[in-house]
N, C-alpha and C positions, 0 to 999 in steps of 0.2 A: 979707668977708663967713665970719664964722662956719659951719664945716663940720660943725660940734656944736651944732647950736642946745642950750640949756633944754628938757628935759620938760614937755611941758604938759601932761599926766597925770597923778597919782599913782603912782609904786612899788607892786605891788601885794605879793601874800602870799597863803600859804595857810594862815596862823595864824587862827585864829578874831576875828574883832570883839571878843568880852567874854568871857572864860576864864573867866567866873562861870555864864555858861549853860553851858559847853561840860563844867566841871565835874557843876553838874547832873545834865543829859542822861550821862555816867560814870558815875555815882553808882547812875543809873537802868538803866544799861546793865549794869554791874557786879551790883545785887539781880536781875536778871529771870535773866544767866547761874547763879547760886547755887540760884535756884528754876527754875529751867531739869533742870539736873541732879539735882537732890534729888528732882525729880517726875519723874526718867527712868521709872523701876519700872513707872510708873501709864499710862506713854501706849504707844499703839502702835509694834512695831520698827521697820513703814513703815508709809505709808501712799500710797494716789494720787493726785495732786497734781487740784485739778478743774480745769477749763477755764480759770476765770476768772485762777488762776495762772500757768498756761502763759503763757495771754497777757500778762500783767504782761513774760514775758521778753521779747515782743518787741516792746518799748516801743520808737521813736527812740532816738538817742544826743540825751542831754542838754546844750543847749547856754545854758541860763541856770539861773541857783545856784538850789536850793531848801536849807529849813534841816533844819541838821543833823540836828533832828527829828523832822521829814518823813521822812529817808533812814535814820534808824534804823525808822522806823512802817512802811515800804516791808518794812523786811528780817525785822521779828519778825515781818509778818504772811503774809508770804510764802514766807520763806526758811526759817526755826526751826521752821514747822513740820513738815516736807517733808523729814529727815535721810535720808541713805544708814541709817542705824539702828546703827551698829556702837558707839557709845557706849551700847546697850542690853543690860542683860545676857541678856535669850533673841537676840543678834545673833552667828551661828557661821558664816554663808554663807562670803564669801571670809575668806580670815587675814589677819585687824587688828588692831591692839590699837586699846581702848576709850579711850584716853584717860588725861587726871587733869586736874586745878585745876589745880594748882601749875604744869605746865609747862603750862596757857594761858594762866595767870600770865605765864608766862617766856617767849611767845611774845609776847604783851604788850608787857614791857621789853622785848623785843630790836627789836621795833622802834620804840619811844619811841628804845633808844638809838643804833639807824640803822647800827650801824659794817655795814662790806665785811670780809665776813671772809676776803679775796684774799690778808691778810695785814698785819705792820705790828707796831710797837711799843705796843701799849694793851691793853687788860685783855680785852677779848670774844677779840681773837685767842690771849691766854695761857689764857682757858678752853676755848675750843677744842683746843687741845693736852692740857690736863689731860683730858678730857674723853676724847677720842683712847686717852689711855694708861690712863684707869681701865676701855675697852674690852679693852686689852691686857690687862690684868691679871686681867678675868672669865675670858676663857678661856686662859690660860696664855700669855701672848707673852712673851715677853723684854723687856724695857726697851728695848734697842736698835732693838726694831722701829719700824714708823711706820704711821701709818696716816691716813684722812682720813675727815670727814664727810661723806655725799655725801645726795643726795635718797632713795635706798631701796635696795633689793634688788637692782635692775637691774642700776643705777647704778655698785653697788659689786662687782657681778659682774663688768660691764665692766673697771673697775679692775685687777682681780685678771688679769682673759684680761691685758689687754693689757701689763702685764709681764711676764709668762709668754712673751709672743709674741716681746715685744724681747729676752729674756733670753733665748731657745732658737730663735731666727730664724739663728745662722750670720752674720748680717751686720748692718750697723746698719742698722738698719731704719727709721730715723727717716732718717737721708740718704736711703738708697737707694730704701726702701720695699717691699714684697710681692713684687712683683718679680724681686730679686736674690736672693730667698732658692736654695741651692742646691736645696732640697730642703721641697716641699710639707709643711706640720707639721700632726699629727693631735691632734684632743682626744678625750678620754675622757670620758664620762661615764653612769652609767644610762639606761634606756630610758624611764625617771620622770622625770627632767632637766628642771626647768621653761623653757619659754619664753625665758627674755628669753638663757639661753644661744645659742641660734638665732640672735638678734638680735645679741648679740657677735661673733661670730663670722663675721659678715657684717657689722657693721662695722670688725673689722680687717681684711677684702679678704680673706680666708682660703676664704668658700664653706660654706657650709651642710652640705656633703660634708665639710668636713674636726674637723667634730663627729662622732665615732662613737659612736651610743649602743647601750650593750649589755645585752644581755638580764641579765633581773633572778631571785632564785630565789624559791625559795615565799613569801618575809618580806618580797617587791618589793626587795629589796637588790642591789648591782650583782653580778653574779657572776663573783668574783675567778679563777675556771680561765678564763672569756671572755674576759674582759680581758688575760689574759698573754697567749693567743692569738690576739687582736687586734692586740697588739702587735706582736708575733710578725712576723705575715702580715703588717703596712703596713712593718715594717721590712726587710723579703724585695720586698717590692712598691715600694721605694723613695720611701717617707715618711719622714718625718722623727716618730718618736709627743716629741711636746713636755710635755703636758700631761694629768696625770687629776683630773678633776673628781670630788669627794666628796661626796653632799651628805648634811645632819646635818637630815633631817626634808625627806621630799618635799612636795611640795605638793597633790598627790593624796590621799596614805594617810598621809602621816608618817612615811614608812619611812625609817629612818636604816641608810646604809651603814655597813661594819663598816672605819673610820675608820682602824683601826689598821692593818690590810690595805692597805690601801691607801696608807699611806705606807712601809711594806714596800717594795711594789710600784714607789713613785714612787722611791723609792732607787736597786732596784735595778737598774728600766731608766735611769736623769737623767732623768725629768719632774717637771717641777713640779706641785707637789701642791698645786691647791684646793680649800679647802672651800666648797660656797655652806653658809653658816650661821643663811640667813634665815629659817626655821623653828625651828629648832632651838639654833642654837651658842650659847645662852645659859642652854637646862639643863646649861650647865658649872656655873652658880652656884645650880642646885636640888639639897639635900642628901642628897633620894631619890635623883636620879634622874641627876646629875650622869654615873653612869658609864655613860649609853647615849651620850656625844658622848667617851669614852676614844679619847686619837688627837688631835684636834682641834688640840692643842698641838703637834701634828707640823707642822702646812702649814706653804708658805709663804706664801700667800694665805687670807684669809676675807673671807668678804659677812657680815653678819650687821645686823638692822635692830631698831632701839629702838624704830622704830614699832611694833613686836608688844607683844615680853616684857616690854619697858620701860615702853609704854603713852606714850610718847614724842606727844603731839599732831603730827599728819602735819607734815611731814614728815623725816623723819631717819634715814636708813640710815647706814654704818660700813664699809669698806674698811680689812683692816689687811694689811702687809703685812712679812715678816720679816727683807729684806733692805733698808733702809732706802736704802741707797745707791741698789738694781735699783732701786725705786719714784721717788726721786728721776728717776732717769735715763732714767725712762719719759717721763717728763713736763715737768722744767722748760726753761724757755725764760726768756733772762734781756735784755726789750728794757732801750733806755738811755732808755722813761720811768717801767722797774720797776729800778732800779740802788738795791741797798741802800746807805745811809749810815751814820757808824761812829758817828752818833748822830742824835737825832730822831724822827720819826714811822718814817721808811721801814729805821731800823735793828732792824726786829722780823724774824722768817722771814718769809719768804713761802710761804702754805700757798696759794698755790695753783700752786705748784711739786711737787705731792702729786694733781694730777689734771686733771681736762679742763676747769672751770672757773674761770675768772678772777675773777669777783663771785661773791659763793659770800655766803649768809644767815646769821645769826646762830644755826644751829639748836643751837650746842650749851647755850645758856643753859636753854632749859624740858627736857634729862636731867641737868643741872649742877642744877636749884632740885629735882627731883622722886627724885633720891638723894640728896641733902641731906637731904631733908626723911624718907624712909622707910629710907633703906641699902640697901644692896644685896642683906645678908642677906635683907629681905620681898618682894623682888623672887625671889629664888630661893623661896620657901615657895609665893609667890600659884606659879610657875610646878608646882610640884610639885601644889598645888592643882588645874589646872587639868587636867593629866593623869588626876588620882586624879579627877574627874570624866568624864573620859573614858571610863575603866574599869568607871565605875557607869554611865553606860551603855548601857556597848558588855554590860554583867554584864543589864539590862533586856530587851536587845534579844533575850540570849538566852535569857533567860525565857519572851518571846510568842513563841509556833510562829509567826506571822501577819507576825512580822519576822524576817528574815534579815540576819547580819551576812559582807559585800561583802571585806572585807578585814581583817588582822592590826592593832588597833589598837593599837600601838606607843608615843605618845605623845598628845597630846591632839587627833588628829582620828578621827572613826566615820564610816566609811563600808555604809550598807546601805540597806535597802531594805522595801518590806511586798511580803510575798507576794499571789497571786491567780492560783489554781487553776486549772491549766490553759495561763495564759496564755501568748501568745510575746512573745521580747524584748520586738516592736516595741511590745504592749501596755501590757507593767510600764513602759516608761517612759511613756505617756501614762499610767497611772494612775499612780505617783510622782511624777512631774512636777503632778500636776493638786495631789494629796497639797499639794505644795511649792506650788506657787503659792499656795492657801487656805488656806495657815498663810499666805505673805506678805500677800496681801492683809486675810485675819481681825486680824492685825497682833499675834499669838499670837506669831512667829518666824518668823527668814531661817535659810534654811536655803539651800544651794546644790547642783547636781547636778554629774557627772562617770559618767568609766567607769573602767573597773578591770578590765583584763586583759577590753577587748571588750563588756563586760556595765555597761549603766546600776544607776547609784546613787545615795542621794541622800549629801550629804555635812555634816557636823557640824566645826567646827573649835573649840575652848574654848579662844580667846586672848581672855578678856576677864574683869577684877578683879572683877566686878559679876556673872558667871553665882554661882547656887545650882541646888544637886543639886534643891529644887524645884523650878527649873525644870526641867531635865531630866524629871524623872517628868512636868511637866506638859506638854511636849515628845511624852512618850509617849504617853501617856492622850489629848490630842488626833489625834495623829498614827490612831490604832483607829480612835479616832471619826471622822475622816475619811475613814481608808478602811470603815467600813461603810456609811457614807451613800455614797458613791460606787459603792461596788461593789452595794449596793442600788438605785440610776439605772441601772445597765449590762443594755441589753437582752438578754434570756434567746436 
C-alpha cells in the first residue's frame, strides 16, 4: 500500500492568477498614493471616524477569497481617510516624523525582496550594516563602534541599557542572573526622562527603584551637583552606581542635558554613559544647532530614531554602542542551526547577535534610499528649519498677552497655554484641553498636552518637513479665536 498517495487537489500559492490584473491594480494604488500625499495639506489633520467605519473593523474573520481590487477598495474607503495625521504639515502632537515618499517606496521594495535581516551573506544585510555605519558617522562615533536597527527609541534604549547592565554587573549576569550581582545597580537620569527607561530597568530585572530620577534646573536639564550627590549617597548605602542616562531632547519640553558635563561625571565615577537621543541626537547633523548636543560623541551608547528627524516611515530606531565586543557579548548566541559556514548564504555576519530579535525586517532600505536621494546635509537643514519654526512660534506666543510660555523652547518643542483670568489650575486645564480638542475636531491642527513642573499646558512638537511658518501663524490665530468663543460661553 502506498502510504504517500498522489495528491488529488491542485497545489496552491498566494501568487495572483493573473499578473496583468495585479499590475493594473498596483498602478492605480501608486497613482492614488501620490495624489494622497500631494493633497495632504488640503485635508483635515484628523477627523473622527463615522459609526459605519468603526463597524467595518468588527467584521468577522474572512474565510473565502475576495478580489484584490475589492480588498483595496475597503482600504481606500475605510483606512486611508482616517489617519493619525502625522504626515500632515499641522501635526505637532506626539513627537514623530512625517515620513517621505521615497522611504515608502523603500518599504515596498523591502517587502517585495522579502529578506530577513537576522543576518547572512546577502545584499540586504550589507545595506543594514552600511546604514548603521552612516548613523555612527552622523553622531561622531568611531568606525569601530557597533549598532543595530530596531523598532524605535524604546527598544534602542533597552539595547543600550542592557549592555550597560552586563558590563557593570560585576558577575556574568547572562549566565547567573541579576540575583548573583554582589551589589544592586543604580541608573541615573533626570526627572524628565522618558517612560521607556522605567520599562527598561523593570525588564532588566533591576526594578523601578534602580532608576534614580535626579532633579532638574531652571532649563529642565539634569542638575549635575544633585547627580554627584546621589551617586555618593548610593555608594555609601551599598549600591553600585552603574549608568548615567543623558537626554538629548526631553519628550516634554525638548530640554538637552549638558552632555559634556555628564560625560565627565561618568568618566570620574566609572559609570556607563548612555544618551537617549531619540528626540535630538540627529541635531548633530544640523549646521546651525549641532553645538546643542556637543558631547554626544563621548557616550558609551546612544539611542536614536530615524523615523523622527530622518522621516523614515515607521518603524525605524537605532542603537549604537561604542565597544562592539561589549555589545555583541551582551546578546550573541550561536545555536547549531545558526552556525556560520566558510562560504555561501551563512558566511555573512549574524546581525541578530546585536539585539533581541532573530527575525528582523529590512528597515535599512527606506532609510538608505531617502539619504541617497536627499543627502544628509538636507536633513540637517530641515532640523535647523524646525528649530527656527519653534522659535518663530515662541515669539508669537510671547507677543500675545493671552498666551503664556510654560517652558524654555530649547529645540523644536514649545509648551504654552491660553490664559484665563482668575481661573484655577483645574479650570485652566479644562479650558486649554477644550481648545486642543476643538483644533483636532475642526481638522485645523493636532497638538498634545502635558504637565511641566506640575502645571498643565499644550505642547507643539515640530518634527515635520511639511510645516511652514504660515501654519504656525494659523495655529495662533485659531487658538485666539477658540479662546474667545469658549470664554464667551463660560457662565459668569
